[in-house]
N, C-alpha and C positions, 0 to 999 in steps of 0.2 A: 543798838543791837539787843536783842532779847537774851536773857541769861539761858533760856531753854527754848530755842527755836523749834524743837520737836513738838512742843504743845501749841505753837501759834495758831495753827489751823485745825487742831483736833477738837471734835465735839461729839465723838462716839467711842464707846467702849471697844477696845481692841479684841476683847474676849467674846462678847455676845452681840455687838454692834448697836446696842441700845444707846440712847442719849446719855452722855456722861457729864459730870460736873468737872470743870477744869479750874483749878486754883493755880494760875500761871504765876511763877515758874515752878511751883512746888509739887503739885500732885494732880492726879486724875482719879475720880471716883465714879463708880457705876452703882446706882441704887437698885438696878434691876438684878444684876448677878453678884454684887458684892466685891467686884474686883476693885483693888486700890493700887495705884502705882505712885511711889514717891521718887522724886528726882533730887538727888543730892550732889554736891560737888564731887568731882573725881579726884582720887589721890594720885599724886604724882611723886615718885621717889627719885631722889638725886644724891650724888656724892661729890664732894670737893676733894679730889685726889691730890695728894702731895707726893713728890718723888723723894729719893733718899737725901737730897740736899735741901728739902723743905720747900721747894718751888711748887707753886700751884698750877696744876695741869688743866688748861682750858681748850676748848675746841671751837672752831668757827663753824656756825651751823651751815649744813649743806643745802643744796638746791631745793630738796623736797620739804624743807623745814620752814615755812612761813607760819607764824610771825617769827621775827628774829633772824631772818635769812641773812647770811653773811656776817652776823655779829657773834661775839664771843660768849660762851656760857660753860658750865660744867656739865658732865653727862647726867641725863635724867630722862624719865618718861612715865607713862601711866603704869599703875600697878595692875597686873592681870588678876583675873579671878583665880583663886587657888594658889596665890603667891603672896608671900609676906612683903612688907614695905622694904625690909632689909634685903631680901632676895632680889627684889625688883631694882634696888639701887646697884646691886652687884652685877646683875644682868645687864643693865643699861650701860654700865662702864665697859663691859665686855663687848657689847654690840657697837657701841659708838666709838671706842678707842682701842679695842681688841687687847685690853689688859685685864688682869685679875687684880682686884683691890681687896684690902682688909679694912673693914669698917672700924673706926676708932670710937665712934659714939654719935649720938644725935647731936646735930649742930643747931637746928632751928625748925620751927614750923611756920609757914608763911601763907597768908590768905587775905583776900579782900572781899567784901560783900558783893561787889559788882563783877566778880570773876567765877568761873565754873570749876576751878581747880583748888586743892589744897596741896601745896608743896612741902614735902618732908625731906629735909637735907641732913646728910650725915657727913662727917669728916672721914677721910680714908687715906690709906697709904698704898703705894705700889712700888715694886722695884723693877717693873717692866716698862719698856719703851713703847709709848702709845703709837698707834698707826693711823693713817688716813683711812677713812671709810666714806661711803656716800653720805653719812650723817655728819662727818667731820672733814671739811675740805682743807682745814689747816689745824695744826695741833702745836701748841707751844707750852712750855713750862716757864711760868713767870715768877720772879722774886716778888715777894709781897709788896715791895715799894715800886714795882714796875708794872702793875696790873693795868690793863687797857680801859681805864674807867669810862671813857667817852665812847667806847665801842661795845659795851655789854648789852646782851640781848633783852633782859627783862629787869624790872624794878626789883624783883625778888633776887636776881643774880646780884645786882648791885648791893642790896641790903645784906644778903648772906655773906658776901665777900668783905663788906665793911665791918661787919660784926666779927668776921674771922680775923682779919689783919690788925684790927684795933688801931694802934698808933701809926701803923704804916699805911693807913688808908689814903685815899685820893687827896692830892694837895688841893688847898683852897684856890678858887679861880683868881687869876691875875687882875 
């Protein structure tokens, strides 16, 4: 799979239609009009909310959310233009769980060279009860020693939670 399928079949400038130079997956340049477009990873903001008892609130991804359909993760999504990463993390928790969260701080930044996103994760707290939505078909608050390690949606979900819970992380395989 290409990191940038939008450039796979492109050979002309979108501004003037002259032949363009494509450096897949990074850029498109037009010598005729000077147009240059750079393609960078998209920022994704997320939060790991905890309830007043310190349990970690996770959601099971709903039907419209492949990849990771039916698996557990924390709320997160793309940062919109005109929005800070922090505002995006708060918005995503509100959209996916119908809760207001307070960000406690930056937890970690996760990326891989073969992926198109950079995930920025915050720790957060809430005193509200999460609700089901189209994006969250099941919601549960897990004690740190009871996280569903074998059902997590992404490598970054697993890594962020392992880093968060430290000594309570997943037990070794039997």
